[in-house]
PLY file of the C-alpha trace (Angstrom):
ply
format ascii 1.0
element vertex 381
property float x
property float y
property float z
element edge 380
property int vertex1
property int vertex2
end_header
-0.23 -0.04 0.06
2.87 2.50 1.03
3.28 4.62 -2.17
0.02 3.74 -3.55
-3.33 5.59 -2.66
-5.83 2.95 -4.50
-6.28 -0.82 -2.95
-5.22 -3.67 -5.31
-7.78 -5.64 -6.96
-7.21 -8.17 -4.16
-8.21 -5.71 -1.36
-10.65 -4.55 -3.30
-12.08 -7.57 -3.68
-11.96 -8.28 -0.12
-13.28 -5.08 1.08
-16.57 -5.82 -1.09
-16.79 -9.52 0.36
-16.56 -8.24 3.83
-19.04 -5.44 3.19
-21.41 -8.60 1.72
-20.94 -10.25 4.71
-21.59 -7.47 7.29
-24.94 -6.12 5.24
-26.29 -10.07 5.39
-24.93 -11.51 8.45
-24.29 -8.77 10.96
-26.69 -5.64 10.66
-29.77 -7.48 11.03
-28.46 -8.57 14.44
-27.17 -5.35 15.81
-30.48 -3.64 17.10
-30.83 -7.39 19.23
-27.29 -7.52 20.59
-27.34 -3.88 21.82
-30.58 -3.98 23.62
-29.75 -7.21 24.98
-26.22 -6.06 25.69
-24.31 -9.45 24.16
-22.69 -10.59 21.15
-24.49 -12.83 19.03
-23.16 -16.20 19.41
-24.15 -17.54 15.92
-21.94 -15.13 14.45
-18.68 -16.75 15.66
-19.28 -19.82 13.32
-20.56 -17.62 10.35
-17.25 -15.59 10.56
-15.03 -18.60 11.02
-17.09 -20.05 8.07
-16.29 -16.84 5.98
-12.92 -17.16 6.82
-12.57 -13.70 8.25
-11.33 -15.06 11.90
-8.02 -16.18 10.50
-6.47 -13.47 7.91
-3.42 -13.42 10.25
-2.97 -17.26 10.88
-1.07 -19.93 8.75
-3.01 -22.01 6.60
-1.34 -25.10 8.54
-3.41 -23.51 11.77
-6.77 -23.24 9.41
-6.14 -19.30 8.57
-5.71 -17.85 5.12
-2.13 -16.01 6.14
-3.27 -12.61 4.41
-1.95 -9.11 5.97
-2.65 -6.41 8.27
-4.29 -4.17 5.56
-6.68 -6.98 4.94
-7.63 -6.78 8.93
-8.20 -3.28 8.85
-10.66 -3.57 5.77
-12.33 -6.02 8.03
-12.65 -3.63 11.21
-13.54 -0.59 9.04
-16.50 -2.56 7.48
-17.52 -4.39 10.82
-17.25 -0.93 12.91
-20.20 0.55 9.97
-22.45 -2.03 11.44
-21.77 -2.16 15.09
-18.75 -1.07 17.46
-19.80 -3.47 20.27
-19.54 -6.61 17.64
-16.51 -5.42 15.93
-14.69 -4.76 18.86
-15.65 -8.34 20.11
-14.45 -10.04 16.95
-11.31 -7.96 16.50
-9.95 -8.59 20.29
-10.09 -12.13 19.66
-9.13 -12.80 16.57
-6.58 -9.72 15.66
-5.72 -8.35 19.54
-5.35 -11.73 21.36
-4.97 -14.73 18.68
-1.87 -12.81 17.27
0.16 -13.35 20.51
-0.20 -16.80 19.68
0.48 -16.82 16.23
3.81 -14.99 16.89
4.93 -16.11 20.21
3.40 -19.72 20.67
5.13 -22.84 20.76
3.83 -25.70 18.33
1.75 -27.19 20.69
0.33 -23.98 21.84
-0.18 -22.97 18.20
-2.19 -26.26 17.65
-4.09 -26.21 20.71
-5.46 -22.97 20.45
-5.36 -21.31 16.79
-7.42 -23.79 14.91
-10.32 -23.27 17.38
-9.98 -19.43 17.28
-10.14 -19.48 13.26
-13.10 -21.54 13.03
-15.00 -19.49 15.86
-15.30 -22.45 18.23
-12.93 -20.44 20.88
-12.58 -17.11 21.97
-9.88 -15.31 23.11
-9.32 -12.14 25.23
-5.82 -10.20 26.27
-5.82 -9.20 30.07
-3.00 -6.04 30.36
-4.86 -3.26 31.41
-5.35 -2.99 35.52
-6.88 -0.54 37.82
-3.60 1.31 38.03
-2.09 0.51 34.76
-3.63 1.19 31.39
-1.43 3.03 28.82
1.51 2.39 31.04
1.79 -0.99 30.42
5.55 -1.32 32.37
3.76 -0.42 35.61
1.62 -3.47 35.66
1.45 -5.05 39.49
-0.10 -8.25 38.69
2.75 -10.92 39.76
3.92 -14.41 38.49
5.69 -16.18 41.09
7.40 -19.88 40.60
6.05 -22.59 42.20
7.89 -25.64 41.68
8.25 -25.99 37.63
5.02 -24.03 37.47
3.55 -20.56 38.24
1.39 -18.63 40.29
-0.57 -15.79 39.05
-2.20 -13.02 41.26
-3.49 -9.88 40.67
-6.60 -7.93 39.25
-7.12 -6.99 35.63
-9.86 -3.79 34.31
-11.48 -3.25 31.50
-11.19 -6.78 29.75
-12.86 -6.98 26.65
-14.51 -10.41 25.87
-13.46 -11.78 29.79
-16.72 -13.28 30.38
-16.36 -14.83 26.93
-13.17 -16.04 26.34
-11.95 -19.67 26.22
-8.31 -18.68 26.97
-7.15 -15.01 28.56
-3.86 -13.89 27.31
-2.60 -12.31 30.71
0.57 -9.77 31.41
1.95 -10.27 35.08
5.18 -9.45 36.55
7.88 -12.08 37.03
10.88 -9.92 37.57
11.84 -6.50 38.93
10.16 -3.41 38.19
9.61 -1.77 34.36
9.66 -3.08 31.46
12.26 -6.33 31.67
10.08 -8.00 34.37
6.82 -8.90 32.56
5.71 -12.00 31.12
2.72 -13.15 29.57
0.84 -16.47 29.92
-2.12 -18.17 28.42
-4.81 -18.84 31.19
-8.08 -21.00 30.32
-11.42 -20.33 30.84
-12.24 -22.50 34.18
-8.87 -22.71 35.92
-9.04 -22.79 39.57
-8.46 -19.17 41.22
-9.83 -17.25 37.90
-12.78 -15.17 38.40
-14.56 -12.52 36.51
-16.59 -9.45 37.68
-20.15 -8.44 36.65
-20.60 -7.18 32.99
-19.50 -3.10 33.29
-22.29 -0.80 31.91
-20.62 1.19 29.49
-21.36 4.56 27.72
-20.86 2.64 24.28
-19.89 -1.02 22.75
-23.24 -2.34 24.60
-22.94 -5.57 22.79
-19.65 -6.21 23.88
-18.54 -8.23 27.02
-16.06 -5.96 29.60
-15.40 -6.96 32.77
-13.10 -7.20 35.66
-11.00 -10.49 35.61
-9.38 -11.70 39.04
-6.15 -13.85 39.51
-6.49 -15.41 42.83
-3.12 -17.88 43.12
-4.08 -19.29 39.80
-1.74 -22.09 39.30
-0.15 -22.69 35.83
1.80 -25.27 34.25
5.17 -24.32 32.49
3.67 -24.74 29.10
1.33 -21.66 30.06
4.52 -19.16 29.50
3.68 -17.44 26.06
6.78 -16.27 24.58
9.86 -15.70 26.40
10.13 -14.93 30.43
10.77 -11.45 31.07
9.58 -10.04 27.25
6.33 -9.60 27.63
6.50 -6.12 27.74
7.91 -6.28 24.40
5.91 -8.40 22.88
2.50 -6.43 24.12
4.09 -3.15 22.51
4.51 -5.38 19.11
0.88 -6.24 19.28
-0.11 -2.89 19.97
1.07 -1.69 16.45
-1.95 -3.87 14.86
-4.55 -3.00 17.78
-3.81 0.82 16.80
-4.42 0.26 13.11
-7.68 -1.74 13.81
-9.13 0.88 16.65
-8.27 3.52 14.07
-10.01 1.44 11.00
-13.04 1.04 13.43
-12.85 5.07 13.49
-13.15 5.02 9.79
-15.95 2.58 9.39
-17.80 4.61 12.19
-17.25 7.91 10.38
-17.97 6.40 6.98
-21.60 5.32 8.20
-22.30 8.63 9.64
-21.52 10.41 6.65
-23.72 7.92 4.64
-26.70 8.44 6.68
-26.02 12.05 7.25
-26.12 12.91 3.71
-29.60 10.51 3.07
-30.77 12.53 5.68
-30.15 16.35 4.66
-31.48 14.95 0.92
-34.83 14.02 2.57
-35.50 16.02 4.74
-36.88 19.62 3.82
-36.59 22.88 5.75
-37.77 26.42 4.71
-39.34 25.09 1.48
-36.23 23.03 0.12
-34.05 19.71 1.30
-31.51 20.72 4.14
-28.62 19.97 1.49
-29.86 23.27 -0.65
-28.50 25.03 2.51
-24.85 25.94 2.38
-24.01 25.83 5.64
-25.00 22.13 5.67
-23.24 21.28 2.28
-20.11 22.70 3.68
-20.76 20.54 6.56
-20.74 17.35 4.68
-17.99 18.67 2.89
-15.69 18.76 5.59
-16.79 15.71 6.99
-15.74 13.98 3.60
-12.63 15.68 4.06
-11.95 13.99 7.72
-13.02 10.78 6.44
-10.43 10.77 3.40
-7.69 11.72 5.04
-8.42 9.30 7.87
-8.73 6.20 5.62
-5.62 7.22 3.77
-3.41 7.54 6.61
-4.94 4.54 8.21
-4.56 2.11 5.04
-1.05 3.83 4.49
-0.17 2.64 8.49
-1.32 -0.84 7.83
0.79 -0.83 4.67
3.83 0.22 6.09
3.41 -1.92 9.02
2.99 -5.45 6.73
6.25 -3.90 4.85
8.18 -3.42 7.87
8.56 0.04 6.75
11.07 2.12 9.21
8.18 4.78 9.69
5.62 2.28 10.49
5.70 2.96 14.31
5.09 6.98 13.47
2.02 6.53 11.03
0.35 3.93 12.88
0.55 6.43 15.98
-0.53 9.26 13.64
-3.36 7.01 12.37
-4.66 6.01 15.87
-4.58 9.93 16.58
-5.95 11.36 13.54
-8.65 8.76 12.78
-9.86 8.76 16.05
-10.27 12.27 16.73
-11.84 12.74 13.36
-14.18 9.94 13.75
-15.48 11.73 16.74
-15.89 15.03 15.14
-17.87 13.16 12.16
-20.12 11.41 14.21
-20.85 14.54 16.36
-21.55 16.47 13.00
-23.80 13.82 12.05
-25.74 14.20 15.70
-25.89 17.92 14.73
-27.34 17.53 11.25
-30.40 14.94 12.44
-31.13 17.82 15.10
-33.19 16.59 17.39
-34.05 13.21 15.81
-30.13 12.43 16.01
-30.50 12.50 20.39
-32.69 9.28 20.38
-31.52 6.00 20.77
-33.68 4.95 17.45
-31.16 7.18 15.48
-29.06 5.46 12.94
-26.16 7.90 14.45
-26.62 7.57 18.26
-25.00 4.54 18.65
-22.08 5.29 16.73
-21.62 8.49 18.44
-21.31 6.46 22.03
-19.57 3.93 20.73
-16.49 6.38 18.60
-15.68 7.68 21.99
-13.60 4.93 23.35
-11.44 5.01 20.77
-9.42 7.79 21.64
-8.78 6.21 25.07
-8.44 2.38 24.34
-5.17 0.97 22.82
-3.17 3.92 24.13
-4.88 7.47 24.53
-4.61 10.59 22.52
-2.22 11.57 24.57
0.11 8.49 24.44
0.22 8.72 20.30
0.92 12.37 20.89
3.97 11.56 23.04
5.04 8.95 20.59
5.30 11.53 17.81
6.85 13.94 19.89
9.56 11.97 20.65
10.16 10.94 17.08
10.35 14.90 16.30
12.85 15.24 18.68
15.35 12.92 17.44
0 1
1 2
2 3
3 4
4 5
5 6
6 7
7 8
8 9
9 10
10 11
11 12
12 13
13 14
14 15
15 16
16 17
17 18
18 19
19 20
20 21
21 22
22 23
23 24
24 25
25 26
26 27
27 28
28 29
29 30
30 31
31 32
32 33
33 34
34 35
35 36
36 37
37 38
38 39
39 40
40 41
41 42
42 43
43 44
44 45
45 46
46 47
47 48
48 49
49 50
50 51
51 52
52 53
53 54
54 55
55 56
56 57
57 58
58 59
59 60
60 61
61 62
62 63
63 64
64 65
65 66
66 67
67 68
68 69
69 70
70 71
71 72
72 73
73 74
74 75
75 76
76 77
77 78
78 79
79 80
80 81
81 82
82 83
83 84
84 85
85 86
86 87
87 88
88 89
89 90
90 91
91 92
92 93
93 94
94 95
95 96
96 97
97 98
98 99
99 100
100 101
101 102
102 103
103 104
104 105
105 106
106 107
107 108
108 109
109 110
110 111
111 112
112 113
113 114
114 115
115 116
116 117
117 118
118 119
119 120
120 121
121 122
122 123
123 124
124 125
125 126
126 127
127 128
128 129
129 130
130 131
131 132
132 133
133 134
134 135
135 136
136 137
137 138
138 139
139 140
140 141
141 142
142 143
143 144
144 145
145 146
146 147
147 148
148 149
149 150
150 151
151 152
152 153
153 154
154 155
155 156
156 157
157 158
158 159
159 160
160 161
161 162
162 163
163 164
164 165
165 166
166 167
167 168
168 169
169 170
170 171
171 172
172 173
173 174
174 175
175 176
176 177
177 178
178 179
179 180
180 181
181 182
182 183
183 184
184 185
185 186
186 187
187 188
188 189
189 190
190 191
191 192
192 193
193 194
194 195
195 196
196 197
197 198
198 199
199 200
200 201
201 202
202 203
203 204
204 205
205 206
206 207
207 208
208 209
209 210
210 211
211 212
212 213
213 214
214 215
215 216
216 217
217 218
218 219
219 220
220 221
221 222
222 223
223 224
224 225
225 226
226 227
227 228
228 229
229 230
230 231
231 232
232 233
233 234
234 235
235 236
236 237
237 238
238 239
239 240
240 241
241 242
242 243
243 244
244 245
245 246
246 247
247 248
248 249
249 250
250 251
251 252
252 253
253 254
254 255
255 256
256 257
257 258
258 259
259 260
260 261
261 262
262 263
263 264
264 265
265 266
266 267
267 268
268 269
269 270
270 271
271 272
272 273
273 274
274 275
275 276
276 277
277 278
278 279
279 280
280 281
281 282
282 283
283 284
284 285
285 286
286 287
287 288
288 289
289 290
290 291
291 292
292 293
293 294
294 295
295 296
296 297
297 298
298 299
299 300
300 301
301 302
302 303
303 304
304 305
305 306
306 307
307 308
308 309
309 310
310 311
311 312
312 313
313 314
314 315
315 316
316 317
317 318
318 319
319 320
320 321
321 322
322 323
323 324
324 325
325 326
326 327
327 328
328 329
329 330
330 331
331 332
332 333
333 334
334 335
335 336
336 337
337 338
338 339
339 340
340 341
341 342
342 343
343 344
344 345
345 346
346 347
347 348
348 349
349 350
350 351
351 352
352 353
353 354
354 355
355 356
356 357
357 358
358 359
359 360
360 361
361 362
362 363
363 364
364 365
365 366
366 367
367 368
368 369
369 370
370 371
371 372
372 373
373 374
374 375
375 376
376 377
377 378
378 379
379 380
């Protein structure tokens, strides 16, 4: 993608297939999922059958060995329908599973990846704590040696998919303070000492499951270590690159959907004897929204392309995309609510859910402030 500004035929066809899947399989389920506060369970198998859960997994384990740009396109299309459904899928398949893809042993990959790719298993990743969010190096959950195994203790907060997951990837401190003392572990659901809080009532993402995870002397064998002991911080930081591109792409999806429905609304709605779209102030607002969306989409696609290519500026571009696309999405969905007027403020409005769902994108996966810190450090070099 780097150096070109249009999708190639392979990615364009994949984008079209994602949109067709979302329109047929996801959109009809959104209203019930939001009202009931649950992810539609039947979607897991349908996503697996459509080969949408293993884009980064090898063919050996049932995946399609695609690339990060394909994941980006999927994230955009899912978010056009529902942020809550999108994040549930994306956390399992593209925020948690890649840890196993890149750092798992052959036995761990064989145990977990086929089920995650088929939709028979769900994954979560538990790093955030009540006192450690973006500052991963400050996490306090511990893993201490016990014979040849480990005992995990601590609390994790705001963990997406916690109540759905068959396996949770947990970051815990195995050494001293700072970056070098963290290791990641695979913790199966039902392991003694592992428990969940009640689902958290959130501003948005109503159809996703978010809970506290409690580790009360969870005993694990030596085969539960994921990757190298003491390298967990670096594994988590590496995975953040894709996570941030995915969240930027979700912002693009929310924005694209809201621009589309806002355009339909102002063309259909009359005021002062003519369609709203005849008013210059309305047309200019739509034009500003379209500019924001185009820029957000371009930088997000470029970030994915550079990440895939191992480009030396990939980290900077990813931070730029995460920062810009999240903020642009929030501006666009806010403008859409404004264009809908009073009807945009009621839950039945097509823009109200996107307004609620988009706000978290400036927080999750590294806040606006974290992205600016990354970019400012790059500028100071």
